[in-house]
C-alpha positions as CSV (number, residue, x, y, z in Angstrom):
1,T,-2.3,-64.6,19.8
2,T,-5.4,-66.8,20.1
3,Y,-7.3,-64.1,18.3
4,E,-5.0,-63.9,15.3
5,Q,-5.0,-67.8,15.1
6,K,-8.8,-67.8,15.3
7,Q,-8.8,-70.3,18.1
8,S,-11.8,-71.2,20.2
9,N,-12.5,-73.3,23.3
10,I,-9.3,-72.3,25.0
11,Q,-8.9,-71.4,28.7
12,V,-7.4,-67.9,28.9
13,E,-6.4,-65.7,31.7
14,G,-5.8,-61.9,31.6
15,S,-7.1,-58.5,32.5
16,G,-8.6,-55.5,30.7
17,V,-10.3,-52.2,31.2
18,V,-14.0,-51.9,30.8
19,V,-14.8,-49.8,27.8
20,K,-18.5,-50.5,27.7
21,T,-21.2,-52.1,29.9
22,L,-24.1,-53.8,28.1
23,P,-27.6,-54.7,29.3
24,D,-27.8,-58.1,30.9
25,D,-28.8,-60.9,28.5
26,N,-31.9,-62.5,30.1
27,K,-32.7,-65.0,27.3
28,G,-32.1,-68.5,28.7
29,S,-29.3,-68.4,31.3
30,R,-28.8,-64.9,32.4
31,H,-25.5,-63.2,31.6
32,Q,-23.9,-59.9,32.7
33,R,-22.2,-58.5,29.6
34,F,-19.4,-56.0,29.2
35,I,-16.5,-55.2,26.8
36,L,-12.9,-55.2,28.0
37,K,-10.0,-53.6,26.1
38,L,-6.8,-55.6,26.6
39,A,-3.3,-54.1,26.8
40,G,-2.6,-55.0,23.1
41,G,-5.7,-53.1,22.0
42,Q,-7.9,-56.1,21.4
43,T,-11.5,-55.9,22.7
44,L,-13.2,-58.8,24.3
45,L,-16.9,-59.4,25.2
46,V,-17.3,-61.0,28.6
47,A,-20.5,-63.0,29.0
48,H,-20.7,-63.8,32.8
49,N,-23.4,-66.3,33.8
50,I,-25.3,-64.7,36.7
51,D,-27.5,-67.7,37.2
52,L,-24.4,-69.6,38.4
53,A,-22.2,-66.8,39.8
54,Q,-22.7,-63.5,41.5
55,K,-23.1,-60.4,39.3
56,I,-20.4,-57.7,39.6
57,K,-22.2,-54.8,41.2
58,G,-21.2,-51.3,40.4
59,L,-19.2,-52.2,37.4
60,K,-18.4,-49.1,35.3
61,K,-16.3,-47.9,32.4
62,G,-12.6,-47.5,33.3
63,D,-12.7,-50.4,35.8
64,T,-10.1,-53.1,35.5
65,V,-11.4,-56.7,35.5
66,E,-9.2,-59.8,35.6
67,F,-10.6,-62.9,34.0
68,Y,-10.2,-66.7,33.6
69,G,-12.5,-68.4,31.3
70,E,-13.1,-70.0,27.9
71,Y,-12.3,-68.0,24.8
72,E,-14.4,-68.1,21.6
73,W,-13.1,-66.4,18.5
74,S,-15.2,-63.7,16.8
75,Q,-14.3,-61.0,14.3
76,Q,-15.0,-58.4,17.0
77,G,-12.2,-59.8,19.1
78,G,-13.8,-62.7,20.8
79,V,-16.0,-63.7,23.7
80,I,-15.0,-65.0,27.2
81,H,-17.5,-67.2,28.9
82,W,-17.5,-70.0,31.6
83,T,-16.2,-67.3,34.0
84,H,-17.7,-69.3,36.9
85,H,-17.5,-72.6,38.6
86,D,-18.8,-75.6,36.6
87,P,-21.6,-77.3,38.6
88,Q,-21.0,-80.5,36.8
89,G,-17.2,-80.4,37.4
90,R,-16.4,-81.2,33.7
91,R,-14.6,-77.9,33.0
92,A,-12.0,-75.8,34.6
93,D,-13.6,-73.3,37.0
94,G,-13.5,-69.8,35.7
95,W,-13.6,-66.5,37.5
96,L,-13.7,-62.7,37.3
97,K,-11.9,-60.4,39.7
98,H,-13.0,-56.8,40.3
99,N,-11.8,-54.5,43.1
100,G,-10.2,-57.4,45.0
101,V,-13.4,-59.5,44.9
102,T,-13.5,-62.9,43.0
103,Y,-16.7,-63.8,41.3
104,Q,-17.2,-67.5,40.3
């Protein structure tokens, strides 16, 4: 897996179950943050830019979220970011899906 190979800057797609919601990070660009548990047991921090994309409202533990974004390796399991459109058009447009709604 990308986690075992300690790879970063890779576009990944998948889904997981929310195990924890975290307070929004309001330093610099604002990010909605939550932790997903993937089918294989790995956890993943999602940092979703809410200056560029709509925030997932009503997100709670136990919800399933699909994601497409850029993976950065960390010892805790990694971070997914760029889960939104790129205003400059230099990167693949990422997204999150929750309850049938796409956020990008």
